[in-house]
N, C-alpha and C positions, 0 to 999 in steps of 0.2 A: 520323804526326804524334805527337810526344811528349806524354805526359799532363801536365797542369798540376800543379805542385807544391802540395801541401797545406800550409797554414799550421801551424806547430808550436805556435802559441798555443792555450792551453786556452780552451774556451768559458766565458763568464761564468757564475759560479755562480748558481743560481736562488735567489732569496730564500726563506728559510724562513718559513712562516706562524707567527703568534703563537699562543699557546694558546687565546686567545679566538676567533680566526679558525677554528682547527681545530674548536673546540667548535661554532661556528655551522654550519660545513660538515657536521659529523657529524649535527647535529640536523636540518638541512634534508635531508640524504641519507636519514636514517631516515624522515622524513615522506613523501618521494617514494616510497620503497620500500613503505611501508605502503599508500599510495594505489594503487600498482601491484598489490599483493597483493589489495586489495579489489576492484579491477576484474577480476582473474583469477578470483577466487571468484565474482563476479557472472556472468561469462561461463559458468563451469562450472555454476552453478545454473540459468542460463537454458537451457543445453542439456539439463540433466536434466529440466526440466519441459516441454520442447518437444513431446514426443510426446503429452502428456496434454491439450494445448489443443485447443479446437474449431477448425473451419475458418476462422472469421473472425479468430482470434487469431494465425494463422500469419504473416500479413503483419506484424502488430504485433511478433511475436517476432523476425522477420528484421530489422526496422527497429531494434529495441533492440539486437540482437546487433551490427549494423553500427556503431551509435553507441558501443557498448562497445569495439569494436576500435579505432575512431578515437580514443576517449578514451585507450586504453592507449598508442597510438602517441604521442599528444600529451604524455602524462605522461612517457614515456621521453625525448622531445625536451626537455621542460622540465627534467628532471633534468640532462641534459648541458649545457644552456644555463646553468643555475644554477651548475653546477660551474665552467664556464669563466669566468663573471662573477665568482665569488668569487675564483678564482685571479688574474684580472686586477686586481681591486680590491686584493687583498693585495699584488700586485706594485707597484701605484701607491702604496699607503700606505708600503711599505718604502722605495721610492726617494725619496719625499717626505720621509720622516723622516731619511734619510741626507743629504739636501741641506740641511736646516735644522738647525743645531746649537742645542741648548738653551742659553739664557742662564743664567749663574750668578747666583744671588741674592747681593746685596751684604750682607755681614755687617758687624757693628760693627768688626771687625778690618780688613776691607778698606777701609771708609770712613776709618778712622783712618790707614791706610797711605797712601791717596790724598791725604788732607788734608796729611799730613806731606810727601809728594812735592811737592804744590803749594807748600807753604811754602818748601821747599828751592829750588825753581825760581824762586820770587819773590825769594828772597834772592840767588841767583846772578845774576838779571837786574839787581838793584839794584847789586850789586858791579860787574858788567860796565859798567853805565851810568856809575857813579862813576869807574871807571878810564878810560873813554873821555873823560869830561869833564876829568879831570885831565890826560890826555895832550894833549887839544886846547888846554887853557890853557897848557901848557908850550910847545907849538909856536907859539902866538900870541906868547908872550913872547919866544921866540927870533927870530921874524920881526921884532918891533919893535926888538930890540936889534941886529939885523944891518943 
């Protein structure tokens, strides 16, 4: 069976994030990284003091270690989710800004031009109406004479 032909069309270009979006992304990424490093340091410190604890604190240490591991996994997942959400949001903002074109502010010059155009069109309409009336009166006169 022959292989299907691939389309030669290029894939759509991915919208580039604005400088503000990149700055927010970097700030959030650094915050998540700091949190992850703090959790790693806490795990390391907990394992360092593990042997010096008494018998009753062993269970407590294991429980805290488990919670730290779970928190580390959750922070990692949160970082990934945050990155995806920011990319999706940036894409939505970029496509929305392309769909809506900004309206130009009307300046005094553009208002003057538009009022001049209205005056010209009004004058043209008046001339057209006068010409029709004149033509109609000539036709009536011809019909009466005939």
